[in-house]
C-alpha positions in Angstrom: -7.6 -4.4 -9.8 -7.6 -0.7 -10.4 -10.6 -0.2 -12.8 -9.7 3.5 -13.4 -6.3 2.6 -15.0 -6.0 3.5 -18.6 -4.2 0.3 -19.6 -4.2 -3.3 -18.4 -1.3 -5.7 -18.7 -2.2 -9.0 -20.4 0.4 -11.7 -20.4 0.0 -14.3 -23.1 1.7 -17.7 -22.7 1.5 -19.5 -26.0 4.2 -21.2 -28.2 2.3 -20.8 -31.5 3.6 -17.8 -33.4 0.5 -17.6 -35.7 -1.8 -17.5 -32.7 0.3 -14.9 -31.0 0.2 -12.8 -34.2 -3.6 -13.1 -34.3 -3.9 -12.2 -30.6 -1.7 -9.2 -31.0 -3.8 -8.0 -34.0 -7.0 -8.5 -32.1 -5.8 -6.6 -29.1 -4.6 -3.7 -31.3 -8.0 -3.5 -32.8 -9.6 -3.4 -29.4 -7.8 -0.1 -28.7 -5.2 1.2 -26.3 -6.6 -0.4 -23.2 -4.2 -3.3 -23.2 -0.5 -3.7 -22.9 0.2 -7.1 -24.3 3.3 -9.2 -23.4 4.2 -12.7 -24.7 6.1 -15.7 -23.3 6.7 -18.9 -25.2 6.0 -21.5 -22.5 5.1 -22.3 -19.0 8.7 -22.0 -17.8 9.0 -18.4 -19.1 5.6 -17.6 -17.7 6.8 -18.7 -14.2 10.1 -16.9 -14.6 8.2 -13.7 -15.6 5.9 -14.0 -12.6 8.7 -14.8 -10.1 11.2 -12.3 -11.8 13.8 -14.9 -12.6 16.3 -15.1 -15.4 15.6 -12.8 -18.3 12.6 -11.4 -16.4 14.4 -10.4 -13.2 13.6 -6.7 -13.4 10.1 -6.2 -11.9 9.9 -2.7 -13.4 10.3 -4.0 -16.9 8.2 -7.0 -16.2 5.3 -5.9 -13.9 2.6 -8.2 -12.5 0.0 -8.9 -15.2 -3.7 -8.0 -14.7 -4.7 -11.0 -16.8 -3.0 -14.1 -18.1 -4.1 -15.9 -21.4 -2.8 -19.4 -21.1 -2.4 -22.1 -23.7 -2.4 -25.7 -22.3 -0.1 -27.4 -24.8 3.4 -25.8 -24.6 7.0 -27.1 -24.2 9.1 -27.3 -21.1 6.2 -26.6 -18.6 2.7 -27.0 -20.0 -0.2 -24.7 -19.2 -1.8 -27.3 -16.9 1.2 -27.4 -14.6 1.8 -23.6 -14.8 -1.8 -23.0 -13.8 -1.5 -25.3 -10.7 1.7 -23.6 -9.6 0.3 -20.0 -10.0 -3.0 -20.8 -8.2 -1.1 -22.5 -5.4 0.9 -19.3 -4.7 -0.9 -16.9 -2.5 0.8 -13.9 -4.0 -0.1 -14.9 -7.6 -3.4 -16.8 -7.1 -5.5 -13.6 -7.5 -4.4 -13.0 -11.1 -7.3 -14.0 -13.4 -6.3 -16.7 -15.9 -8.2 -17.4 -19.1 -7.4 -20.7 -20.7 -7.2 -20.1 -24.5 -6.4 -23.4 -26.2 -7.1 -25.7 -29.1 -8.0 -28.5 -26.6 -11.7 -29.4 -26.2 -11.1 -32.3 -23.9 -13.5 -32.6 -21.0 -10.6 -33.7 -18.8 -8.8 -30.4 -19.5 -11.9 -28.4 -18.8 -12.4 -30.1 -15.5 -8.8 -29.9 -14.5 -8.5 -26.2 -15.3 -11.7 -25.4 -13.5 -10.6 -27.3 -10.4 -7.2 -25.6 -10.5 -8.7 -22.1 -10.5 -8.8 -20.8 -14.1 -11.3 -18.1 -14.7 -12.7 -19.6 -17.9 -11.9 -22.1 -20.6 -12.0 -20.8 -24.2 -11.4 -23.0 -27.1 -9.5 -21.1 -29.8 -12.0 -20.4 -32.6 -11.2 -20.9 -36.3 -11.8 -17.3 -37.5 -10.1 -14.1 -36.6 -13.4 -12.2 -36.0 -14.7 -14.9 -33.6 -11.4 -14.7 -31.7 -11.6 -10.9 -31.5 -15.2 -11.0 -30.3 -14.4 -13.7 -27.7 -11.4 -11.7 -26.4 -13.4 -8.5 -26.2 -16.2 -10.1 -24.2 -14.1 -12.1 -21.8 -11.2 -9.6 -21.2 -13.7 -6.8 -20.5 -15.7 -9.1 -18.1 -12.7 -10.4 -16.3 -10.9 -7.1 -15.9 -14.1 -5.5 -14.4 -15.0 -8.5 -12.2 -12.3 -11.2 -11.7 -14.8 -13.4 -9.9 -17.1 -14.1 -12.8 -18.4 -17.6 -12.8 -16.3 -20.2 -14.7 -17.4 -20.5 -18.3 -16.6 -22.8 -21.2 -16.8 -21.4 -24.7 -16.3 -23.1 -28.0 -16.4 -26.7 -26.9 
């Protein structure tokens, strides 16, 4: 990852409009370092990464520096999308933060084994969400190999 770049592309895969609104507001408050893009589910996430369908143009839909991935989504859920991404040699180096309402031990273990960077349970308050994002996005974008962490469970 080019640490000298002015902006980092963060791709959010989440089907909850309210959560996406809060994420967008939090990233805006964090400054101009992030270019935020959204997809609604795992199918669109994979289409974006593989430049298929509506995301065919790699110039308009460049490779993200970081993926924020919800687990519970329609069509292809986050668990399946994570396994597919991490099994692909070309995509496996993209850091993926799990950001979900799930606090299930089974989900934590599955996502760690599949190669997620960290597991973050969505906090209840906006300020807590913003603080969590600031901490983890900064850490991951500077060192994608940080040890797996579980927060909020």
